[in-house]
C-alpha positions as CSV (number, residue, x, y, z in Angstrom):
1,M,-15.2,39.1,-71.2
2,S,-16.3,41.9,-69.2
3,D,-13.9,44.5,-67.9
4,T,-14.3,43.8,-64.2
5,T,-14.2,39.8,-64.9
6,R,-11.0,40.7,-66.9
7,I,-9.3,42.3,-64.4
8,G,-9.6,39.6,-61.8
9,A,-9.1,36.8,-64.4
10,R,-5.1,36.8,-64.1
11,D,-5.4,35.5,-60.4
12,A,-7.2,32.5,-61.5
13,D,-5.3,31.9,-64.9
14,P,-1.6,33.0,-65.1
15,F,-1.7,32.9,-68.9
16,A,-4.6,35.5,-69.0
17,P,-3.7,38.9,-70.6
18,P,-2.3,41.3,-68.3
19,A,-4.9,44.1,-67.1
20,P,-3.7,47.6,-66.6
21,A,-3.3,47.8,-63.0
22,R,-3.8,51.5,-62.2
23,A,-6.1,52.2,-65.1
24,E,-8.6,49.4,-64.5
25,R,-8.2,49.3,-60.6
26,E,-9.7,52.5,-60.4
27,P,-13.1,52.0,-62.0
28,L,-13.4,48.4,-60.4
29,T,-12.9,50.3,-57.2
30,R,-15.5,52.9,-57.8
31,Q,-18.1,50.2,-58.6
32,A,-17.2,48.1,-55.6
33,R,-18.1,51.2,-53.3
34,T,-21.7,51.5,-55.0
35,T,-22.6,47.8,-54.0
36,D,-23.9,46.7,-50.9
37,A,-21.2,44.3,-50.1
38,G,-18.6,47.3,-50.7
39,R,-20.6,49.4,-48.0
40,Q,-20.7,46.3,-45.6
41,L,-17.2,46.1,-46.0
42,L,-16.0,49.7,-45.6
43,R,-18.4,50.0,-42.4
44,C,-15.3,48.6,-40.7
45,F,-13.1,51.3,-41.6
46,P,-15.4,54.4,-41.5
47,R,-12.3,56.8,-41.6
48,W,-10.1,54.7,-43.9
49,L,-10.9,55.9,-47.2
50,T,-8.1,53.8,-49.3
51,A,-9.2,50.5,-47.7
52,L,-10.2,49.1,-50.8
53,D,-6.8,50.0,-52.3
54,H,-5.1,47.3,-50.2
55,L,-7.5,44.5,-51.3
56,R,-6.3,41.6,-53.7
57,W,-7.7,42.0,-57.4
58,T,-10.3,38.9,-56.3
59,A,-11.7,40.3,-53.5
60,L,-12.2,43.5,-55.4
61,V,-13.8,41.8,-58.1
62,R,-16.1,39.9,-55.7
63,L,-17.2,43.2,-54.0
64,A,-18.1,44.6,-57.6
65,H,-20.2,41.8,-57.9
66,D,-22.0,42.2,-54.9
67,E,-20.6,39.1,-53.0
68,P,-19.7,39.3,-49.5
69,V,-15.9,39.6,-48.2
70,D,-14.8,38.7,-45.0
71,P,-12.1,41.3,-43.5
72,N,-10.8,38.3,-41.4
73,D,-9.9,36.2,-44.7
74,G,-6.0,36.3,-45.0
75,D,-6.5,36.0,-49.0
76,A,-8.7,39.1,-49.3
77,W,-5.4,41.3,-48.2
78,S,-2.7,42.0,-50.5
79,S,-0.2,40.6,-47.7
80,R,-0.4,39.8,-44.0
81,D,0.8,43.2,-43.1
82,Q,-2.0,44.7,-44.9
83,H,-4.2,42.3,-43.1
84,A,-2.7,43.4,-39.6
85,H,-3.1,47.2,-40.8
86,A,-6.5,46.7,-41.6
87,I,-7.0,45.4,-38.2
88,L,-5.2,48.3,-36.6
89,R,-7.3,50.5,-38.8
90,R,-10.6,49.2,-37.4
91,H,-9.6,50.2,-34.0
92,G,-8.7,53.6,-34.9
93,I,-4.9,53.1,-34.7
94,T,-3.3,55.1,-37.6
95,R,0.2,55.6,-36.3
96,V,1.6,52.1,-36.0
97,A,3.0,50.2,-38.9
98,P,2.5,46.4,-38.8
99,T,6.1,46.0,-39.9
100,R,7.2,47.0,-36.3
101,L,5.3,44.5,-34.8
102,T,6.7,40.7,-34.2
103,L,5.4,38.2,-36.2
104,Q,4.0,36.5,-33.2
105,A,2.2,39.7,-32.3
106,I,0.7,40.0,-35.7
107,G,-0.7,36.0,-35.6
108,R,-2.4,36.9,-32.4
109,L,-3.8,40.0,-33.6
110,I,-5.2,38.5,-36.8
111,D,-6.6,35.7,-34.5
112,G,-8.0,37.4,-32.0
113,Q,-10.1,39.8,-34.1
114,A,-11.7,37.1,-36.1
115,A,-12.8,35.5,-32.6
116,A,-14.1,39.0,-31.5
117,D,-16.1,39.1,-34.6
118,R,-17.4,35.7,-33.9
119,A,-18.4,36.7,-30.2
120,A,-20.1,40.0,-31.4
121,G,-22.4,37.9,-33.9
122,L,-21.0,39.4,-37.0
123,D,-21.4,37.0,-40.2
124,W,-19.3,38.1,-43.2
125,T,-20.8,35.2,-45.2
126,R,-24.0,37.4,-45.9
127,V,-24.6,40.9,-47.1
128,T,-26.2,42.8,-44.5
129,V,-28.6,45.6,-45.8
130,P,-28.6,48.4,-44.6
131,A,-24.9,48.4,-43.8
132,H,-25.9,50.6,-40.6
133,E,-27.3,47.5,-38.8
134,L,-23.7,46.3,-38.3
135,D,-22.9,49.4,-36.2
136,A,-23.9,47.7,-32.8
137,P,-21.8,44.6,-33.4
138,L,-18.8,45.9,-34.9
139,A,-18.8,48.4,-31.7
140,R,-18.7,45.1,-29.6
141,A,-16.0,43.7,-31.9
142,H,-13.9,46.9,-31.3
143,E,-14.1,47.4,-27.6
144,Q,-10.4,46.0,-27.3
145,L,-7.6,45.4,-29.3
146,P,-6.4,41.7,-29.5
147,I,-3.1,42.7,-28.3
148,D,-1.5,44.9,-25.6
149,L,0.5,47.7,-27.5
150,D,2.1,48.6,-24.0
151,D,3.8,45.2,-23.9
152,P,7.5,45.6,-25.1
153,R,7.0,42.0,-26.1
154,V,4.9,42.7,-29.1
155,W,7.4,44.9,-30.6
156,C,10.6,44.2,-32.8
157,R,12.5,47.5,-32.6
158,R,14.3,48.6,-29.3
159,P,13.1,52.1,-29.3
160,D,9.4,50.7,-29.6
161,Q,9.8,48.4,-26.8
162,R,10.9,51.0,-24.7
163,A,8.1,53.3,-25.3
164,A,5.6,50.5,-24.6
165,L,7.2,49.8,-21.3
166,A,7.5,53.4,-20.4
167,R,3.7,53.9,-21.1
168,R,2.8,50.9,-18.8
169,R,4.7,52.2,-16.0
170,G,4.0,55.8,-16.6
171,L,7.7,57.0,-16.8
172,P,8.4,60.2,-18.0
173,E,10.1,60.7,-21.5
174,H,13.4,61.6,-20.7
175,Q,13.7,58.1,-18.9
176,I,12.5,56.2,-22.0
177,D,16.0,55.4,-23.4
178,D,17.3,54.5,-20.3
179,L,15.4,51.1,-19.7
180,S,17.7,48.3,-19.9
181,R,17.2,45.3,-22.4
182,W,16.6,42.9,-19.4
183,A,13.7,45.2,-18.2
184,L,12.4,45.0,-21.7
185,E,12.4,41.1,-21.5
186,Q,11.1,41.0,-18.1
187,P,8.3,44.1,-17.8
188,D,6.5,42.3,-15.3
189,A,9.9,42.4,-12.8
190,F,10.3,45.9,-13.7
191,D,11.6,48.0,-10.3
192,A,12.6,51.7,-10.8
193,E,14.9,51.3,-7.6
194,D,16.6,48.3,-9.4
195,L,19.9,49.1,-11.2
196,R,19.1,46.1,-13.5
197,C,16.3,47.7,-15.1
198,W,18.5,50.9,-16.4
199,R,20.8,50.8,-19.2
200,I,24.5,51.0,-17.9
201,A,25.8,54.7,-18.0
202,S,22.4,56.1,-18.7
203,P,21.6,59.2,-16.7
204,T,19.2,57.4,-14.4
205,W,21.5,54.5,-13.8
206,L,24.2,57.1,-12.7
207,R,21.9,58.5,-10.5
208,L,21.0,55.5,-8.9
209,A,24.6,54.2,-8.6
210,E,25.8,57.5,-6.8
211,H,23.2,56.6,-3.8
212,R,23.9,53.0,-3.8
213,L,27.5,52.9,-4.3
214,P,30.5,54.0,-2.6
215,A,32.2,57.3,-3.8
216,V,35.1,56.6,-6.5
217,A,38.3,58.6,-5.2
218,R,40.7,57.2,-7.9
219,V,40.7,54.5,-10.7
220,E,43.7,51.8,-11.1
221,R,41.8,49.7,-13.7
222,P,40.0,51.8,-16.1
223,V,39.4,48.8,-18.1
224,G,37.5,45.9,-17.4
225,V,35.3,43.2,-19.1
226,L,31.6,43.1,-19.7
227,V,29.6,39.7,-19.3
228,V,27.1,39.8,-22.4
229,P,24.8,36.9,-23.6
230,A,26.7,35.0,-26.5
231,V,25.4,36.1,-30.1
232,T,26.2,33.0,-32.2
233,A,25.9,30.3,-29.4
234,A,24.4,29.1,-26.1
235,G,26.4,30.9,-23.2
236,W,28.2,34.1,-22.5
237,Q,30.9,36.1,-23.6
238,L,33.3,38.6,-22.2
239,T,34.2,42.0,-24.3
240,P,36.6,44.8,-22.8
241,V,34.7,48.0,-21.7
242,L,35.3,50.6,-19.2
243,S,35.2,49.5,-15.8
244,L,32.4,50.4,-13.3
245,D,34.6,53.0,-11.4
246,A,35.9,54.5,-14.7
247,I,32.3,54.9,-16.0
248,R,31.2,56.7,-12.8
249,L,34.5,58.9,-12.5
250,L,34.1,60.0,-16.2
251,A,30.4,60.8,-16.0
252,A,31.6,63.1,-12.9
253,L,34.1,64.9,-14.9
254,G,31.4,65.7,-17.3
255,A,32.2,63.1,-20.0
256,T,29.6,61.6,-22.5
257,L,29.7,58.1,-22.4
258,G,29.2,55.8,-25.6
259,R,26.5,53.3,-25.4
260,D,28.8,50.7,-26.4
261,L,30.6,51.5,-22.9
262,T,34.3,51.5,-24.7
263,T,34.5,55.3,-25.8
264,A,34.0,58.6,-23.9
265,T,34.3,62.3,-24.8
266,L,35.1,64.7,-22.1
267,P,36.2,68.7,-22.1
268,A,39.9,69.2,-22.6
269,G,39.8,71.2,-19.4
270,A,39.4,68.0,-17.4
271,A,42.7,66.8,-18.3
272,D,44.3,67.7,-15.0
273,E,41.9,65.8,-12.9
274,L,41.8,62.9,-15.4
275,L,45.7,62.4,-14.7
276,E,45.2,63.0,-10.9
277,R,42.3,60.1,-10.6
278,V,43.3,57.8,-13.1
279,N,46.4,55.4,-13.1
280,P,48.8,57.2,-15.8
281,H,50.1,53.7,-16.5
282,T,46.8,52.9,-18.2
283,L,47.0,55.8,-20.7
284,H,48.0,55.3,-24.3
285,A,48.6,57.5,-27.2
286,G,50.3,56.9,-30.5
287,P,51.0,53.5,-32.3
288,R,51.8,50.1,-30.6
289,E,55.5,50.9,-30.4
290,C,54.8,53.4,-27.6
291,L,53.8,50.4,-25.3
292,D,57.5,49.6,-25.1
293,S,58.9,53.1,-24.9
294,G,58.2,55.4,-21.9
295,G,59.7,58.3,-23.7
296,Q,57.9,58.3,-26.7
297,L,54.5,57.2,-24.6
298,A,55.3,60.3,-22.6
299,E,55.6,62.7,-25.6
300,E,52.6,61.3,-27.4
301,L,50.5,61.7,-24.2
302,G,51.8,65.2,-23.7
303,R,50.7,66.0,-27.2
304,A,47.4,65.0,-26.6
305,L,46.7,66.2,-23.2
306,G,48.3,69.5,-23.9
307,R,50.7,69.2,-20.6
308,P,53.7,67.0,-19.6
309,V,52.9,63.7,-18.5
310,R,55.3,61.3,-16.8
311,A,54.3,58.1,-18.1
312,G,56.3,54.8,-18.2
313,V,56.3,51.4,-19.7
314,A,53.6,49.5,-17.5
315,R,54.9,47.2,-15.2
316,D,51.7,45.4,-14.5
317,K,50.2,42.9,-17.1
318,R,46.9,44.3,-16.4
319,D,47.9,47.7,-17.3
320,R,49.7,46.6,-20.4
321,W,46.5,44.7,-21.2
322,G,44.1,47.1,-21.1
323,R,44.5,50.8,-21.8
324,L,42.5,54.0,-22.6
325,L,43.4,55.4,-25.8
326,V,43.9,59.4,-25.5
327,R,43.2,61.6,-28.5
328,R,42.7,65.3,-28.8
329,T,39.7,66.5,-31.1
330,S,38.7,70.2,-31.8
331,Y,35.7,71.7,-33.8
332,T,34.0,75.2,-34.3
333,A,30.7,75.7,-33.1
334,R,27.8,77.8,-34.8
335,N,29.1,80.8,-32.8
336,S,32.5,80.4,-34.3
337,A,34.1,79.6,-30.9
338,Q,36.7,76.7,-31.2
339,H,36.2,74.0,-28.6
340,D,38.7,71.1,-27.7
341,E,37.7,67.7,-26.5
342,L,39.5,64.7,-25.1
343,S,38.3,61.4,-26.8
344,L,38.8,58.3,-24.8
345,R,38.8,54.7,-26.2
346,V,39.2,51.3,-24.5
347,V,42.0,49.2,-26.3
348,T,43.5,45.9,-25.4
349,F,46.9,44.4,-26.0
350,P,46.3,40.5,-25.6
351,G,49.1,38.2,-24.4
352,R,50.0,35.1,-23.1
353,D,48.1,35.5,-19.8
354,F,45.5,37.6,-21.4
355,P,44.3,35.7,-24.4
356,Q,41.8,37.1,-26.8
357,R,39.5,34.2,-27.0
358,R,39.0,34.1,-23.1
359,L,38.7,38.0,-22.9
360,G,37.7,39.2,-26.0
361,S,39.9,42.2,-27.6
362,A,39.5,45.9,-28.7
363,P,42.4,46.6,-31.3
364,L,44.2,49.7,-31.6
365,T,43.6,49.9,-35.1
366,D,39.9,48.9,-35.1
367,R,37.0,51.0,-33.9
368,F,35.2,47.6,-33.2
369,G,35.9,45.0,-30.8
370,Q,35.7,41.4,-30.7
371,A,34.0,39.4,-27.8
372,S,35.4,36.2,-26.4
373,A,34.5,32.6,-26.9
374,A,31.1,31.5,-25.7
375,M,31.7,29.8,-22.2
376,D,29.5,29.2,-19.1
377,L,28.6,32.0,-16.9
378,G,30.4,31.1,-14.0
379,E,33.4,30.3,-16.2
380,A,33.2,33.7,-17.8
381,M,33.3,35.5,-14.5
382,Q,36.1,33.1,-13.3
383,A,38.2,34.1,-16.4
384,A,38.3,38.0,-15.3
385,V,38.4,37.2,-11.7
386,E,41.3,34.9,-11.7
387,R,43.3,37.8,-13.7
388,G,42.3,40.4,-11.2
389,L,40.4,42.4,-14.1
390,P,37.3,44.6,-13.0
391,L,34.0,42.6,-13.8
392,L,30.9,44.4,-15.1
393,L,27.8,42.5,-15.4
394,S,25.1,43.4,-18.3
395,S,21.5,44.0,-17.4
396,E,20.8,40.3,-18.7
397,A,23.5,38.6,-16.8
398,A,22.6,40.6,-13.6
399,G,19.0,39.6,-14.3
400,H,19.8,36.1,-14.8
401,L,22.2,35.9,-11.4
402,K,19.3,37.9,-9.4
403,D,18.8,36.4,-6.1
404,T,20.4,33.0,-7.5
405,V,23.5,31.2,-6.7
406,R,24.9,29.0,-9.8
407,V,26.9,26.5,-9.7
408,G,29.0,25.3,-13.0
409,R,31.9,23.1,-14.1
410,M,35.1,24.5,-15.5
411,K,36.1,23.6,-18.9
412,G,39.5,22.0,-19.1
413,R,39.9,21.4,-15.4
414,P,38.2,18.2,-14.1
415,G,36.9,18.2,-10.7
416,M,36.8,22.1,-10.5
417,L,33.5,23.8,-10.1
418,T,32.5,27.5,-10.0
419,I,30.2,29.0,-7.5
420,T,28.9,32.5,-8.3
421,S,26.7,35.0,-6.7
422,A,26.1,38.5,-7.7
423,D,24.6,42.1,-6.7
424,A,23.0,44.4,-9.2
425,V,26.2,45.3,-11.0
426,S,29.1,43.0,-10.1
427,A,29.5,39.3,-9.4
428,V,31.8,37.1,-7.0
429,T,32.9,33.9,-8.3
430,R,34.6,31.3,-6.2
431,R,36.7,28.0,-7.7
432,V,36.2,24.9,-5.6
433,V,36.9,21.0,-6.1
434,A,34.0,19.0,-6.5
435,E,34.4,17.3,-2.8
436,Q,34.3,20.7,-1.1
437,A,31.3,22.0,-3.2
438,I,29.0,19.4,-1.5
439,A,29.3,20.8,1.6
440,E,28.9,24.4,0.6
441,L,25.7,23.4,-1.4
442,R,24.1,21.9,1.8
443,A,25.0,25.0,3.6
444,L,23.3,27.1,0.9
445,Q,20.2,24.6,1.1
446,R,19.7,25.1,4.8
447,A,19.9,28.9,4.4
448,D,16.9,28.3,1.9
449,A,19.2,30.0,-0.8
450,H,17.9,29.6,-4.5
451,V,20.7,27.4,-6.1
452,T,20.9,26.4,-9.7
453,V,23.5,23.5,-10.6
454,D,24.2,22.9,-14.4
455,A,24.4,19.7,-16.0
456,G,28.1,19.5,-16.2
457,A,28.1,20.4,-12.2
458,R,25.7,17.8,-11.4
459,Q,27.4,14.9,-13.2
460,A,30.8,15.9,-11.6
461,L,28.9,15.8,-8.0
462,R,27.4,12.6,-8.8
463,M,30.9,11.0,-9.4
464,V,32.3,12.6,-6.1
465,R,29.3,10.8,-4.4
466,A,29.5,7.6,-6.3
467,R,30.2,4.5,-4.3
468,P,32.4,1.6,-5.3
469,L,30.5,-1.8,-6.6
470,T,31.5,-3.6,-3.6
471,D,28.8,-6.3,-4.5
472,D,30.2,-6.9,-7.9
473,P,31.5,-10.6,-8.1
474,I,34.0,-9.8,-10.7
475,L,35.5,-6.4,-10.0
476,L,38.6,-6.2,-7.6
477,G,39.8,-3.5,-5.6
478,R,40.3,-0.2,-7.4
479,Q,38.4,-1.7,-10.2
480,Q,35.2,-1.3,-8.2
481,Q,35.4,2.7,-7.9
482,M,36.5,3.1,-11.5
483,A,33.3,1.2,-12.7
484,A,31.1,3.1,-10.6
485,L,32.6,6.4,-11.9
486,K,31.9,5.2,-15.4
487,V,28.4,4.4,-14.4
488,V,27.5,7.8,-13.5
489,G,29.9,10.2,-15.2
490,S,32.6,10.8,-17.7
491,G,36.3,11.0,-17.9
492,V,39.6,9.5,-19.3
493,D,40.6,6.1,-17.7
494,A,44.3,6.2,-18.1
495,S,45.1,3.1,-15.9
496,Q,48.1,1.2,-17.0
497,V,47.9,-1.9,-19.1
498,G,46.6,-5.0,-17.6
499,T,44.7,-3.3,-14.8
500,G,41.2,-4.2,-16.3
501,K,39.9,-1.2,-18.2
502,L,37.9,-3.6,-20.4
503,V,36.6,-5.4,-17.4
504,T,35.3,-2.1,-15.7
505,T,33.8,-0.9,-19.0
506,A,32.1,-4.1,-19.5
507,R,30.7,-4.2,-15.9
508,A,29.9,-0.4,-16.1
509,L,27.8,-1.3,-19.2
510,A,26.0,-4.3,-17.5
511,Q,25.2,-2.1,-14.4
512,R,23.5,0.7,-16.9
513,A,21.7,-1.9,-18.6
514,A,20.1,-3.1,-15.2
515,V,19.1,0.3,-14.5
516,T,18.3,2.2,-18.0
517,G,15.7,1.0,-20.2
518,R,16.4,0.0,-23.5
519,L,19.9,1.0,-23.3
520,R,22.0,1.6,-26.4
521,A,25.8,2.0,-26.0
522,L,28.5,2.3,-28.6
523,V,32.0,1.0,-28.2
524,I,34.8,2.2,-30.6
525,A,38.0,-0.3,-30.6
526,E,40.9,-1.0,-32.7
527,G,39.6,-3.9,-34.9
528,R,41.7,-6.7,-33.7
529,L,40.1,-6.0,-30.5
530,L,36.5,-6.4,-31.3
531,G,36.6,-10.0,-30.8
532,Q,37.9,-10.1,-27.7
533,W,35.4,-7.3,-26.7
534,H,32.5,-9.6,-28.0
535,D,33.6,-12.7,-26.6
536,E,34.2,-11.4,-23.0
537,L,31.1,-9.1,-23.0
538,T,29.1,-12.3,-23.8
539,G,30.9,-15.5,-22.9
540,G,33.7,-14.2,-20.5
541,A,37.0,-16.2,-20.6
542,P,36.7,-19.7,-19.3
543,G,40.2,-20.0,-19.8
544,R,40.9,-17.7,-17.1
545,G,38.0,-18.4,-14.9
546,L,36.3,-15.2,-16.1
547,P,32.5,-15.1,-16.6
548,P,30.6,-13.0,-19.0
549,L,30.8,-9.5,-18.2
550,A,27.8,-8.2,-19.6
551,P,25.5,-11.2,-20.0
552,N,22.3,-9.0,-19.7
553,V,23.1,-7.2,-23.0
554,D,23.0,-8.2,-26.7
555,V,26.0,-7.3,-28.8
556,L,26.6,-6.4,-32.6
557,T,29.9,-6.3,-34.3
558,V,29.8,-4.1,-37.3
559,S,31.1,-5.1,-40.3
560,D,32.3,-2.6,-43.0
561,R,31.3,-4.8,-45.8
562,G,27.7,-3.6,-45.8
563,S,25.6,-0.7,-44.9
564,I,26.9,0.3,-41.3
565,A,23.7,2.6,-40.5
566,G,21.6,-0.4,-41.8
567,Q,23.1,-2.8,-39.6
568,I,22.6,-0.6,-36.6
569,R,19.0,0.2,-37.4
570,A,18.4,-3.6,-38.0
571,F,19.8,-4.4,-34.5
572,D,18.0,-1.7,-33.0
573,R,14.6,-2.9,-34.3
574,R,15.5,-6.5,-33.2
575,L,16.3,-5.3,-29.8
576,G,12.9,-3.8,-29.0
577,Q,13.2,-3.0,-25.2
578,R,16.3,-5.2,-24.6
579,P,19.6,-3.5,-24.0
580,G,22.1,-3.5,-26.8
581,V,25.7,-2.6,-27.3
582,V,27.5,-2.2,-30.7
583,L,31.1,-2.7,-31.3
584,A,32.7,-0.8,-34.0
585,A,36.4,-0.3,-35.4
586,N,38.5,2.9,-35.4
587,S,38.3,2.7,-39.3
588,V,35.0,2.6,-39.4
589,L,34.9,5.9,-37.2
590,D,37.3,7.1,-39.6
591,R,35.5,6.7,-42.7
592,H,31.7,6.5,-41.8
593,P,31.2,8.9,-38.8
594,S,27.8,9.9,-40.1
595,D,26.6,6.1,-40.2
596,L,27.2,5.8,-36.6
597,Q,24.5,8.5,-36.1
598,A,21.8,6.4,-37.2
599,I,20.5,6.0,-33.6
600,P,20.7,8.1,-30.6
601,W,23.2,6.7,-28.2
602,H,23.0,6.8,-24.5
603,C,26.9,6.2,-23.9
604,S,29.7,5.6,-26.0
605,W,33.4,4.2,-25.3
606,P,36.4,4.9,-27.6
607,T,39.1,2.6,-26.3
608,R,42.2,4.2,-28.1
609,R,43.0,6.9,-30.7
610,F,39.7,8.8,-30.7
611,A,37.2,10.5,-28.4
612,T,33.4,10.5,-29.2
613,S,30.9,12.7,-27.8
614,T,27.0,11.9,-27.5
615,R,24.7,14.9,-26.6
616,P,21.5,14.0,-24.5
617,G,18.9,13.2,-27.3
618,S,21.2,13.5,-29.9
619,T,23.5,11.3,-32.5
620,A,26.3,13.6,-33.0
621,I,29.3,11.9,-32.9
622,T,32.6,14.0,-32.9
623,R,36.0,12.7,-33.9
624,R,38.8,14.4,-32.1
625,R,42.3,13.6,-32.0
626,A,43.9,13.3,-28.8
627,R,46.7,16.0,-28.0
628,S,47.0,16.3,-24.4
629,T,49.7,14.6,-22.1
630,S,47.2,12.5,-20.6
631,T,45.5,11.6,-23.9
632,R,49.1,10.8,-25.3
633,R,49.5,8.4,-22.5
634,S,46.1,6.9,-22.9
635,R,47.1,6.0,-26.6
636,R,50.3,3.9,-25.3
637,T,48.2,2.1,-22.4
638,G,45.0,1.7,-24.4
639,A,42.8,4.1,-22.2
640,A,38.9,3.8,-22.2
641,R,37.1,7.2,-22.4
642,L,33.7,7.2,-21.1
643,I,31.5,10.0,-22.5
644,T,28.6,11.8,-20.9
645,P,25.8,9.6,-20.7
646,R,22.2,10.3,-21.8
647,R,19.8,10.8,-19.1
């Protein structure tokens, strides 16, 4: 076996003896440079002397045997990043590492260069002699890079994204780091006069805020909450930070603000002005015990600020929740001068009215805080508004609400909606009942406002506008309204025993089957009631003069003696396009919850102990034990709960 052949043999045969990589690659590379195929490939990289060092063994062997190698072939390069690096080199770009580009950008770069080579008439399947005949088509193929490096979306890292947007917009170098995340994600919407486009507390943002917002004389609430996108789930979160007024005041006092908006450092000489313009009841020093001891707190603050401080125990719950921790630090400069500084940090002390889950926290003993639970944007802002806390919008939240009125449904408060409108840095949220929201939405529509209503709010509005099923021959009185609500919405039917919960639920099923193609519904009930459900759905109760409640649906009662998932799938196949209802016992939900997810359900009714949740287009069923007072009442009364239907 020759040397050149043996070097490439290991790629084809994993059991071949290994070749000394460095010792034998160099002569192979020298041999490849002397062939016409090697000169043809190197014509793409006239200034890249080490191009062959990035090829795979098999590609080097082919060049050494004077066989053509396609530079657009991913298998010719040692990695996908090396392939992208080669394309950048073809265009004379030497200072961009492919690892700084997104995977989507690398894919577009590779595909675009291959298309450009084909359009230029380059045929890499044959060897062109002499190689300089490729100069003209190569020049056409290298006229434009397949991706725009001035587009922030092709870069992975924030500094590169900011530099790209600055090049596109012609911004000076000192403003590159001031660009906001929203501006990087929406480069076409960039406006130099819009506060959303600049990072909060950056020099450019502070300069714009000084011209557009009223002056700050005194700060009563230096700690507020910032609305940011949730990290691990869909929605938004709150995190404690410096309030808008505190940010502007500290900047005016010469403070250096941290990028996380929770810390600030200002000269020790500004202590007097800090005490005059900031509510002293929001300042903190020393351990947590100082929170309830005015004398100890005053002593600790006097030691940190270097002057006597009149500080008492905070009376306002907001002052007790969010505080500024003050510490004095000193350092020696290069010229041996001693400098004293005041370090400020946001700390919170959660309580019953200010829970960590709703507002986030900034512990006294931990430098890093914790965000709140993920929630709807309107709900997040309402959590701050109803407690009287200063609200600050991140650039993403401000961009999300730009020129838009958003209507959301409040969690845990049935029938309550939030209407949220925002300016550049803050937002206003109003809480209204669903009946009042209809008139306000009509007024916004007449004003040509851009209104966005989320899924939960749409369902609540549909329930408000639902009309009783007065033409139903079976339902009586209040049952007509209850059945209409079950058709369009969700909730808990906590009616008393004997008021017809089974009847209204069955008629709601019949109505849904009449308007929903291929309806699939699931009813969870006690095992002893499944027979009654089956009989009254299909045959009624002749002894009581009750006709069939849902004659237009087929019914299956699940048996726990066989495969539950198999029974449901077989029933679904037999139905075809006809509507069907599956009856299952509570014990089946207890022991085989995953089997009930065999098919997606349009809606599901648990009729006693448990609640189920069916998300649109999914088969997820979640068992939850009812713990609230209303749910305990539903246990006693056998209440039926209607879960959100799939549209």
